[in-house]
NUMARVEX-433033 format. One record per residue: residue number from 1; residue in three letters; x, y, z of N, C-alpha, C, O in turn. Coordinates in nm, 4 decimals, padded with zeros to 6 digits. Atoms other than C-alpha are relative to their C-alpha. Example, Ala and Ser with C-alpha at 12.3 -4.5 7.8 and 13.67 -1.06 7.14 Angstrom:
2
- resi/resn/nxx/nyy/nzz/caxx/cayy/cazz/cxx/cyy/czz/oxx/oyy/ozz
- 1/ALA/00.0890/-00.1190/00.0000/01.2300/-00.4500/00.7800/00.0900/00.1200/00.0000/00.1936/00.1181/00.0665 $
- 2/SER/-00.0820/-00.1190/-00.0060/01.3670/-00.1060/00.7140/-00.0770/00.1090/00.0730/-00.0261/00.2198/00.0899 $
//
This chain:
111
- resi/resn/nxx/nyy/nzz/caxx/cayy/cazz/cxx/cyy/czz/oxx/oyy/ozz
- 1/MET/-00.0292/00.0851/00.1135/10.2218/22.3069/05.0285/-00.0934/-00.1200/00.0053/-00.1054/-00.1862/00.1085 $
- 2/LYS/00.0931/00.1114/00.0077/09.9695/22.0481/04.9144/00.0720/-00.1229/-00.0530/00.1493/-00.1144/-00.1484 $
- 3/ARG/-00.0564/00.1262/00.0470/10.0724/21.6865/04.8758/-00.1040/-00.0696/-00.0863/-00.2230/-00.0693/-00.0549 $
- 4/LEU/00.0889/00.0744/00.0882/09.9253/21.4839/04.5941/00.0066/-00.1484/00.0331/00.1121/-00.2007/00.0689 $
- 5/THR/00.0022/00.1445/-00.0223/09.8162/21.1243/04.6372/00.0522/-00.0701/-00.1252/00.0644/-00.0091/-00.2315 $
- 6/THR/-00.0471/00.0784/00.1138/09.9458/20.8479/04.4122/-00.1061/-00.0033/-00.1103/-00.0735/00.0039/-00.2288 $
- 7/GLU/00.1086/00.0015/00.0980/09.6050/20.8322/04.2435/-00.0054/00.1316/-00.0771/-00.0244/00.1320/-00.1987 $
- 8/GLN/00.0023/-00.1306/00.0659/09.6141/21.2057/04.1715/00.1171/00.0133/-00.0973/00.1003/00.0638/-00.2083 $
- 9/ILE/-00.1177/-00.0076/00.0873/09.9664/21.1818/04.0280/-00.0221/-00.0837/-00.1251/00.0108/-00.0410/-00.2358 $
- 10/ASN/00.0285/00.0845/00.1169/09.8600/20.8939/03.8039/-00.0989/00.0677/-00.0938/-00.0841/00.0598/-00.2158 $
- 11/GLU/00.0977/-00.0705/00.0834/09.5627/21.0986/03.6825/00.0648/00.1191/-00.0711/00.0331/00.1473/-00.1866 $
- 12/ILE/-00.0713/-00.1123/00.0615/09.7880/21.3985/03.6178/00.0803/-00.0480/-00.1201/00.0761/00.0133/-00.2268 $
- 13/VAL/-00.0803/00.0553/00.1100/10.0214/21.1862/03.4051/-00.0911/-00.0388/-00.1168/-00.0596/-00.0124/-00.2329 $
- 14/LYS/00.0953/00.0415/00.1027/09.7221/21.0433/03.2177/-00.0540/00.1216/-00.0763/-00.0591/00.1208/-00.1993 $
- 15/LEU/00.0541/-00.1207/00.0636/09.5739/21.3895/03.1509/00.1050/00.0686/-00.0871/00.0748/00.1175/-00.1960 $
- 16/ARG/-00.1082/-00.0638/00.0768/09.9094/21.5247/03.0361/00.0281/-00.0781/-00.1283/00.0524/-00.0190/-00.2335 $
- 17/ASN/-00.0201/00.0844/00.1181/09.9541/21.2287/02.7990/-00.1134/00.0163/-00.1007/-00.0939/-00.0025/-00.2208 $
- 18/GLU/00.1142/-00.0251/00.0884/09.6076/21.3054/02.6597/00.0087/00.1365/-00.0670/-00.0714/00.1677/-00.1551 $
- 19/GLY/-00.0209/-00.1294/00.0638/09.7344/21.6533/02.5703/-00.0576/00.1189/00.0732/-00.0577/00.2296/00.0194 $
- 20/LYS/00.0525/-00.1128/-00.0783/09.5753/21.8657/02.8431/00.1149/00.0946/00.0354/00.2291/00.0518/00.0517 $
- 21/THR/-00.1037/-00.0984/-00.0310/09.7623/22.1867/02.9210/00.0371/-00.0055/00.1483/-00.0407/-00.0507/00.2324 $
- 22/LEU/-00.0461/-00.0053/-00.1389/09.9663/22.2337/03.2372/-00.0959/00.0824/00.0854/-00.1303/00.0438/00.1971 $
- 23/ARG/00.0872/-00.0913/-00.0736/09.7404/22.5223/03.3417/-00.1335/-00.0651/00.0363/-00.1808/-00.0518/00.1492 $
- 24/LYS/00.1303/00.0630/-00.0267/09.4153/22.3230/03.3075/00.0130/-00.1095/00.1058/-00.0721/-00.1226/00.1937 $
- 25/ILE/-00.0204/00.1065/-00.0989/09.5547/22.0297/03.5027/00.0279/00.0610/00.1370/-00.0251/00.0148/00.2380 $
- 26/ALA/-00.0329/-00.0663/-00.1263/09.6984/22.2604/03.7692/-00.1254/00.0591/00.0644/-00.1434/00.0489/00.1857 $
- 27/ASP/00.1240/-00.0563/-00.0532/09.3640/22.4364/03.8076/-00.0895/-00.1093/00.0575/-00.1512/-00.0910/00.1625 $
- 28/LYS/00.0847/00.1108/-00.0457/09.1830/22.1044/03.8427/00.0436/-00.0511/00.1368/-00.0402/-00.0808/00.2220 $
- 29/PHE/-00.0519/00.0551/-00.1256/09.4099/21.9881/04.1262/00.0389/00.1085/00.1008/00.0853/00.0790/00.2109 $
- 30/LYS/-00.0307/-00.1146/-00.0872/09.4598/22.3368/04.2744/00.1459/-00.0004/00.0467/00.1757/00.0149/00.1651 $
- 31/VAL/-00.1436/-00.0048/-00.0259/09.8395/22.3229/04.2486/00.0641/00.0904/-00.1055/-00.0031/00.1352/-00.1985 $
- 32/GLN/-00.0708/-00.0816/00.0975/10.1038/22.5213/04.0601/00.0351/-00.0821/-00.1232/00.0425/-00.2049/-00.1175 $
- 33/THR/-00.0369/00.0698/00.1237/10.1970/22.4380/03.7029/00.1341/-00.0715/00.0171/00.1572/-00.1755/-00.0447 $
- 34/GLN/-00.1288/00.0643/-00.0265/10.5471/22.3565/03.8287/-00.0190/-00.1385/00.0606/00.0578/-00.2303/00.0320 $
- 35/THR/00.0284/00.1296/-00.0615/10.3989/22.0738/04.0332/-00.0385/-00.1020/-00.1065/00.0053/-00.2169/-00.1022 $
- 36/ILE/00.0408/00.0879/00.1094/10.2383/21.9262/03.7231/00.1223/-00.0372/-00.0833/00.1414/-00.1535/-00.1187 $
- 37/LEU/-00.1209/00.0236/00.0781/10.5632/21.9643/03.5311/00.0940/-00.0964/00.0727/00.1543/-00.1838/00.0104 $
- 38/TYR/-00.0858/00.0874/-00.0802/10.7551/21.7968/03.8151/-00.0411/-00.1465/-00.0142/00.0438/-00.2351/-00.0241 $
- 39/HIS/00.0487/00.1378/00.0046/10.5351/21.4885/03.7956/-00.0117/-00.0565/-00.1413/-00.0350/-00.1761/-00.1581 $
- 40/THR/00.0164/00.0490/00.1376/10.5230/21.4672/03.4156/00.1261/00.0111/-00.0845/00.1290/-00.0400/-00.1964 $
- 41/SER/-00.1217/-00.0188/00.0785/10.8753/21.5626/03.3031/00.1231/-00.0434/00.0803/00.1595/00.0196/00.1796 $
- 42/GLU/-00.1205/00.0508/-00.0682/11.1803/21.3625/03.4077/00.1134/00.1029/-00.0052/00.1851/00.1209/00.0932 $
- 43/ASP/-00.1050/-00.1018/00.0130/11.4151/21.6347/03.2752/-00.0200/00.1134/00.1003/00.0751/00.1568/00.1652 $
- 44/PHE/00.0298/-00.1084/-00.0934/11.2421/21.9039/03.4814/00.0298/-00.0454/00.1431/00.0889/00.0291/00.2213 $
- 45/ARG/-00.0211/00.0531/-00.1348/11.2521/21.6839/03.7928/00.1493/-00.0071/00.0323/00.1906/00.0307/00.1420 $
- 46/ILE/-00.1453/00.0104/-00.0207/11.6269/21.6188/03.7525/00.0613/00.1383/00.0186/00.1425/00.1583/00.1089 $
- 47/LYS/-00.0546/-00.1362/-00.0104/11.7045/21.9893/03.6965/-00.0402/00.0656/00.1313/00.0413/00.1336/00.1937 $
- 48/LEU/00.0455/-00.0599/-00.1247/11.4945/22.0956/03.9954/00.0737/-00.0592/00.1197/00.1120/00.0137/00.2111 $
- 49/ARG/-00.0738/00.0636/-00.1102/11.6618/21.8426/04.2252/00.1442/00.0497/00.0053/00.1979/00.0748/00.1132 $
- 50/GLU/-00.1377/-00.0507/00.0048/12.0056/21.9569/04.1093/00.0059/00.1444/00.0507/00.0958/00.1800/00.1269 $
- 51/TYR/00.0058/-00.1390/-00.0452/11.9106/22.3226/04.1631/-00.0129/00.0055/00.1528/00.0577/00.0816/00.2189 $
- 52/ASN/00.0206/00.0001/-00.1452/11.7865/22.2467/04.5163/00.1222/-00.0532/00.0742/00.1546/-00.0053/00.1828 $
- 53/ARG/-00.1216/00.0534/-00.0617/12.0978/22.0416/04.5942/00.1079/00.1084/00.0062/00.1734/00.1252/00.1091 $
- 54/LYS/-00.1002/-00.1082/00.0016/12.3242/22.3317/04.4888/-00.0362/00.1080/00.1006/00.0500/00.1585/00.1726 $
- 55/ARG/00.0449/-00.1044/-00.0921/12.1144/22.5795/04.6861/00.0258/-00.0426/00.1447/00.0709/00.0381/00.2260 $
- 56/TYR/-00.0232/00.0500/-00.1356/12.1349/22.3608/04.9986/00.1487/00.0008/00.0333/00.1874/00.0402/00.1434 $
- 57/ASN/-00.1441/00.0062/-00.0248/12.5111/22.3121/04.9627/00.0627/00.1379/00.0181/00.1704/00.1489/00.0766 $
- 58/GLN/-00.0519/-00.1358/-00.0155/12.5603/22.6911/04.9472/-00.0431/00.0643/00.1320/00.0022/00.1737/00.1655 $
- 59/MET/00.0458/-00.0555/-00.1274/12.3848/22.7436/05.2807/00.1102/-00.0102/00.1053/00.1950/-00.0994/00.1012 $
- 60/SER/-00.0907/00.0069/-00.1141/12.5818/22.8200/05.5936/-00.0500/-00.1106/00.0934/-00.1656/-00.1518/00.0834 $
- 61/PRO/00.0455/00.1031/-00.0953/12.5710/22.5581/05.8720/-00.1228/00.0447/00.0809/-00.2118/-00.0355/00.1092 $
- 62/LYS/00.1145/-00.0518/-00.0755/12.3301/22.7808/06.0644/-00.1271/-00.0042/-00.0852/-00.2333/-00.0428/-00.0365 $
- 63/GLU/00.1160/00.0033/00.0903/12.0978/22.8128/05.7624/-00.0468/-00.1436/-00.0232/-00.1669/-00.1694/-00.0323 $
- 64/LYS/00.0362/00.1413/00.0181/12.1099/22.4344/05.7114/-00.0761/-00.0521/00.1209/-00.1761/-00.1223/00.1055 $
- 65/ARG/00.0703/00.0442/-00.1213/12.0100/22.3719/06.0746/-00.1424/00.0542/00.0030/-00.2365/-00.0183/00.0357 $
- 66/GLU/00.1326/-00.0627/00.0006/11.7197/22.6152/06.0431/-00.0899/-00.0638/-00.1065/-00.2075/-00.0904/-00.0819 $
- 67/TYR/00.0746/00.0628/00.1087/11.6114/22.4649/05.7111/-00.0484/-00.1385/00.0413/-00.1653/-00.1719/00.0220 $
- 68/LEU/00.0368/00.1355/-00.0411/11.6164/22.1096/05.8507/-00.1008/00.0004/00.1148/-00.1884/-00.0857/00.1218 $
- 69/LYS/00.0954/-00.0132/-00.1100/11.4333/22.2201/06.1646/-00.1393/00.0283/-00.0555/-00.2370/-00.0336/-00.0133 $
- 70/ASN/00.1288/-00.0335/00.0609/11.1561/22.3749/05.9544/-00.0570/-00.1170/-00.0798/-00.1777/-00.1409/-00.0787 $
- 71/LYS/00.0439/00.1146/00.0790/11.1425/22.0712/05.7268/-00.0565/-00.1100/00.0904/-00.1612/-00.1677/00.0608 $
- 72/ARG/00.0484/00.1016/-00.0946/11.1072/21.8311/06.0217/-00.1348/00.0404/00.0592/-00.2236/-00.0435/00.0744 $
- 73/GLU/00.1259/-00.0482/-00.0573/10.8313/22.0457/06.1711/-00.1137/-00.0130/-00.1010/-00.2236/-00.0559/-00.0661 $
- 74/TYR/00.1009/00.0148/00.1058/10.6434/22.0551/05.8392/-00.0394/-00.1470/-00.0146/-00.1580/-00.1790/-00.0227 $
- 75/GLN/00.0285/00.1427/00.0155/10.6745/21.6762/05.8056/-00.0781/-00.0551/00.1192/-00.1679/-00.1375/00.1022 $
- 76/ARG/00.0702/00.0456/-00.1203/10.5602/21.6204/06.1638/-00.1475/00.0384/-00.0072/-00.2348/-00.0446/00.0181 $
- 77/ILE/00.1385/-00.0476/00.0091/10.2467/21.8311/06.1134/-00.0741/-00.0715/-00.1126/-00.1890/-00.1124/-00.0962 $
- 78/TYR/00.0612/00.0671/00.1144/10.1783/21.6777/05.7716/-00.0407/-00.1426/00.0368/-00.1539/-00.1835/00.0112 $
- 79/HIS/00.0297/00.1379/-00.0348/10.2010/21.3207/05.9039/-00.1055/-00.0090/00.1096/-00.1891/-00.0993/00.1082 $
- 80/GLN/00.0984/-00.0015/-00.1073/10.0005/21.4048/06.2139/-00.1405/00.0211/-00.0569/-00.2340/-00.0497/-00.0195 $
- 81/GLU/00.1303/-00.0275/00.0609/09.7150/21.5499/06.0064/-00.0440/-00.1148/-00.0896/-00.1606/-00.1542/-00.0883 $
- 82/ARG/00.0358/00.1087/00.0907/09.7282/21.2731/05.7487/-00.0366/-00.1255/00.0788/-00.1302/-00.1966/00.0422 $
- 83/TYR/00.0289/00.1163/-00.0840/09.7353/21.0039/06.0182/-00.1393/00.0126/00.0601/-00.2118/-00.0864/00.0698 $
- 84/ALA/00.1304/-00.0227/-00.0619/09.4278/21.1598/06.1805/-00.1139/-00.0108/-00.1007/-00.2247/-00.0499/-00.0639 $
- 85/ASN/00.1083/-00.0107/00.0971/09.2309/21.1938/05.8551/-00.0040/-00.1073/-00.1072/-00.1019/-00.1157/-00.1814 $
- 86/ASP/-00.0092/00.0956/00.1105/09.3397/20.9085/05.6271/00.0181/-00.1411/00.0555/00.1271/-00.1787/00.0984 $
- 87/LEU/-00.0033/00.1347/-00.0570/09.2528/20.5556/05.7380/00.1004/-00.0896/-00.0706/00.1695/-00.1679/-00.0053 $
- 88/GLU/-00.0938/00.0830/00.0758/09.4565/20.3930/05.4580/00.1452/00.0335/00.0382/00.2280/-00.0562/00.0537 $
- 89/PHE/-00.1335/-00.0429/-00.0423/09.7648/20.5984/05.5534/00.0314/-00.0554/00.1391/00.1419/-00.1032/00.1646 $
- 90/ARG/-00.0189/00.0499/-00.1361/09.7169/20.5003/05.9173/00.0331/-00.1492/-00.0011/00.1228/-00.1934/00.0705 $
- 91/LYS/-00.0271/00.1439/00.0098/09.7048/20.1295/05.8252/00.1425/-00.0249/-00.0503/00.2130/-00.1109/00.0026 $
- 92/LYS/-00.1348/00.0173/00.0539/10.0243/20.1628/05.6188/00.1060/00.0334/00.1044/00.2064/-00.0369/00.1162 $
- 93/GLN/-00.0968/-00.0406/-00.1021/10.2047/20.3437/05.9006/00.0109/-00.1070/00.1089/00.1211/-00.1412/00.1517 $
- 94/LEU/-00.0017/00.1029/-00.1037/10.1032/20.0814/06.1577/00.0691/-00.1267/-00.0500/00.1437/-00.1908/00.0241 $
- 95/GLU/-00.0646/00.1174/00.0587/10.2120/19.8018/05.9240/00.1519/00.0213/-00.0100/00.2299/-00.0701/00.0166 $
- 96/ARG/-00.1423/-00.0316/00.0111/10.5469/19.9765/05.8642/00.0693/-00.0104/00.1360/00.1787/-00.0660/00.1461 $
- 97/VAL/-00.0578/00.0049/-00.1348/10.6108/20.0141/06.2384/00.0071/-00.1448/00.0486/00.1068/-00.1862/00.1078 $
- 98/LYS/00.0020/00.1417/-00.0398/10.5100/19.6513/06.3014/00.1137/-00.0764/-00.0688/00.1848/-00.1535/-00.0042 $
- 99/ASN/-00.1061/00.0693/00.0741/10.7467/19.5269/06.0288/00.1381/00.0408/00.0492/00.2275/-00.0432/00.0597 $
- 100/LYS/-00.1288/-00.0465/-00.0518/11.0317/19.7417/06.1600/00.0292/-00.0661/00.1347/00.1414/-00.1097/00.1605 $
- 101/TYR/-00.0169/00.0640/-00.1302/10.9773/19.6050/06.5087/00.0383/-00.1473/-00.0173/00.1299/-00.1965/00.0485 $
- 102/LEU/-00.0296/00.1416/00.0224/10.9744/19.2466/06.3801/00.1407/-00.0195/-00.0564/00.2099/-00.1139/-00.0181 $
- 103/ARG/-00.1372/00.0078/00.0534/11.2954/19.3074/06.1800/00.1016/00.0199/00.1112/00.2017/-00.0515/00.1184 $
- 104/ASP/-00.0922/-00.0283/-00.1101/11.4632/19.4528/06.4880/00.0080/-00.1175/00.0961/00.1164/-00.1521/00.1431 $
- 105/VAL/00.0024/00.1141/-00.0914/11.3548/19.1595/06.7050/00.0759/-00.1171/-00.0615/00.1577/-00.1802/00.0055 $
- 106/LYS/-00.0690/00.1103/00.0681/11.4730/18.9028/06.4488/00.1476/00.0293/-00.0165/00.2295/-00.0626/-00.0129 $
- 107/GLY/-00.1389/-00.0377/00.0185/11.7948/19.0955/06.3958/00.0779/00.0100/00.1297/00.1992/00.0307/00.1281 $
- 108/GLY/-00.0684/-00.0017/-00.1298/11.8724/19.0927/06.7670/00.0195/00.1382/00.0578/00.0937/00.1537/00.1548 $
- 109/LYS/-00.0175/-00.1349/-00.0538/11.8440/19.4689/06.8214/-00.0805/00.0216/00.1271/-00.0428/00.1037/00.2108 $
- 110/LYS/00.0815/-00.0128/-00.1189/11.5689/19.4291/07.0834/00.0049/-00.1288/00.0781/00.0275/-00.2356/00.0212 $
- 111/GLN/-00.0071/00.1201/-00.0822/11.5600/19.1889/07.3732/-00.1342/-00.0359/00.0578/-00.1458/-00.1350/00.1299 $
//
């Protein structure tokens, strides 16, 4: 699964507002048309989230554990690769960790 940057999402919205077809935009960014629809249609996004919520709630506890395990692994690999290849992402992550540490120190969680 490919993740789109904020700049790409903004360009997708702009192209869609200009009247470009879902297929042409999807081809340009090498993603599925559903991805374009997700980022340009609030109704579609709401329906998809509801569908996924229902699907998750129908899973057995064992299926939920497996699903969450796979999701965590995907996120770990994604962040590891992005951290290694994206200097701006790395700066944001370091700033986030620094701010969390400072909040914890000020809040009395760390000594």
